[in-house]
C-alpha positions in Angstrom: -239.7 -30.8 -112.5 -238.7 -27.4 -111.2 -235.2 -26.4 -110.0 -234.1 -24.2 -107.2 -230.3 -23.6 -107.6 -228.7 -21.7 -104.7 -227.6 -22.0 -101.1 -230.4 -23.3 -98.9 -230.5 -20.1 -96.8 -233.5 -18.1 -95.7 -233.0 -15.0 -97.9 -232.8 -17.1 -101.1 -236.5 -17.9 -100.6 -236.3 -21.7 -100.4 -239.2 -21.6 -97.9 -241.4 -19.8 -100.5 -240.5 -22.5 -103.0 -241.4 -25.2 -100.5 -244.8 -23.6 -99.6 -245.6 -23.1 -103.3 -245.2 -26.8 -104.0 -248.4 -27.6 -102.1 -250.4 -25.5 -104.6 -248.5 -26.9 -107.6 -249.1 -30.5 -106.6 -252.8 -29.8 -106.2 -252.9 -29.3 -110.0 -249.9 -31.4 -111.1 -249.5 -34.3 -108.6 -246.3 -35.6 -110.2 -244.5 -32.3 -109.9 -241.0 -32.3 -108.3 -239.0 -29.6 -106.7 -235.3 -30.1 -106.9 -232.9 -28.2 -104.6 -229.3 -27.9 -105.8 -226.7 -25.9 -103.9 -224.8 -25.5 -100.6 -226.2 -25.7 -97.1 -228.3 -28.8 -97.7 -227.0 -31.4 -95.3 -229.8 -33.1 -93.4 -228.7 -32.0 -90.0 -228.8 -28.3 -90.8 -231.8 -26.5 -89.1 -232.9 -24.6 -92.3 -233.0 -27.9 -94.3 -235.1 -29.4 -91.5 -237.4 -26.3 -91.6 -237.9 -26.8 -95.4 -238.6 -30.5 -94.8 -241.1 -29.7 -92.1 -243.0 -27.4 -94.4 -243.1 -30.1 -97.1 -244.1 -32.8 -94.5 -246.9 -30.7 -93.2 -248.1 -30.0 -96.7 -247.7 -33.7 -97.7 -245.3 -32.8 -100.5 -242.1 -34.3 -99.0 -242.2 -37.1 -101.6 -242.1 -34.4 -104.3 -238.8 -32.9 -103.1 -235.2 -33.8 -103.8 -232.2 -32.3 -102.1 -229.1 -32.8 -104.2 -226.7 -30.6 -102.4 -223.7 -29.0 -104.1 -223.2 -30.2 -107.6 -220.6 -29.5 -110.3 -221.4 -27.5 -113.4 -221.8 -30.5 -115.6 -224.4 -32.0 -113.3 -226.3 -28.7 -113.0 -226.4 -28.5 -116.8 -227.9 -32.0 -116.9 -230.6 -30.9 -114.5 -231.2 -27.8 -116.6 -232.0 -30.1 -119.5 -234.6 -31.9 -117.4 -236.2 -28.9 -115.8 -239.5 -27.2 -116.8 -238.4 -24.1 -115.0 -235.9 -22.6 -112.6 -237.3 -20.7 -109.7 -235.4 -17.8 -108.0 -237.7 -16.8 -105.2 -235.2 -14.6 -103.5 -236.5 -12.2 -100.8 -233.4 -10.0 -100.5 -232.2 -7.2 -102.7 -230.2 -9.3 -105.2 -228.2 -7.4 -107.7 -227.6 -10.3 -110.0 -228.4 -14.0 -109.9 -225.9 -16.2 -111.5 -228.2 -19.3 -111.1 -231.0 -17.8 -113.1 -228.6 -16.3 -115.7 -226.9 -19.7 -116.2 -230.3 -21.5 -116.5 -231.6 -18.9 -118.9 -228.5 -19.3 -121.1 -229.2 -23.1 -121.0 -232.8 -22.4 -122.3 -234.6 -23.0 -119.0 -237.7 -20.8 -118.4 -237.1 -18.5 -115.4 -239.5 -17.5 -112.6 -238.0 -14.9 -110.3 -239.0 -12.6 -107.5 -239.5 -8.9 -108.1 -236.6 -7.8 -105.8 -233.5 -5.8 -106.4 -232.4 -5.6 -110.0 -233.9 -9.0 -111.0 -237.0 -7.6 -112.8 -234.9 -5.2 -114.8 -232.3 -7.9 -115.7 -234.8 -10.7 -116.5 -237.2 -8.4 -118.2 -239.9 -10.1 -120.2 -237.7 -13.1 -120.8 -239.0 -14.8 -117.7 -241.9 -14.5 -115.3 -241.6 -12.1 -112.3 -243.6 -12.7 -109.2 -244.0 -10.7 -106.0 -241.5 -11.7 -103.3 -242.7 -14.0 -100.5 -245.9 -14.9 -102.5 -246.0 -18.7 -102.6 -249.4 -18.7 -104.5 -248.0 -16.4 -107.3 -245.0 -18.6 -107.5 -247.1 -21.7 -107.7 -249.4 -20.1 -110.4 -246.3 -19.2 -112.5 -244.9 -22.7 -112.2 -248.2 -24.2 -113.1 -248.5 -21.9 -116.1 -245.1 -22.8 -117.5 -245.6 -26.5 -116.9 -249.0 -26.5 -118.6 -248.5 -23.9 -121.3 -245.9 -25.5 -123.6 -246.1 -22.5 -126.1 -245.2 -20.1 -123.3 -242.5 -22.4 -122.0 -241.0 -22.7 -125.5 -241.2 -19.0 -126.0 -239.5 -18.1 -122.7 -236.8 -20.8 -123.3 -236.0 -19.5 -126.8 -236.1 -15.8 -126.0 -234.3 -16.2 -122.7 -231.5 -18.2 -124.3 -231.0 -15.5 -127.0 -231.2 -12.7 -124.5 -228.7 -14.4 -122.2 -226.3 -15.1 -125.0 -226.4 -11.4 -126.0 -226.5 -9.7 -122.6 -224.2 -12.0 -120.6 -221.6 -12.9 -123.2 -217.9 -12.2 -122.5 -217.8 -9.9 -125.5 -220.6 -7.8 -124.1 -218.9 -7.7 -120.7 -215.6 -6.6 -122.2 -217.3 -3.9 -124.3 -219.2 -2.6 -121.2 -215.9 -2.5 -119.2 -214.3 -0.6 -122.1 -217.2 1.9 -122.0 -216.6 2.5 -118.3 -212.9 3.0 -118.8 -213.6 5.4 -121.7 -215.7 7.5 -119.3 -212.7 8.1 -117.0 
């Protein structure tokens, strides 16, 4: 089971996730893609667009749209997930969804856009933006390579605890003030 946490809007790359599912299901037929976040009501055009991709690719039964969820529910899904995908196609500066998942021990697969490669580093898998095949290959690799998944989970959790802690944020803010 792979998570996409974020608003279901074009620049977040949900369409890349939907297209990648076809390639994942060819190798792992029971694979599921779970969308959590805003903008998921069935009448919205972009949700219908994602459903159309999946229907055309015969993967619609492998997709769940859960809509907006509270933090406790998201944490429950983190515990079930093989990976969290962040296939953004815009110049993201920071992705809270992947940082929270990383802190929860979920392996991360993210697009090489904006500051994401620098922030994720080698604690996740970085793929080219808009490349559904590369995303599918990364998903398949994490799902089938348990050693890699465990390594990314452990290292990512440690990295997130260090880099994104409140103590680290306060110290960074102090450093900025000291420069003034």
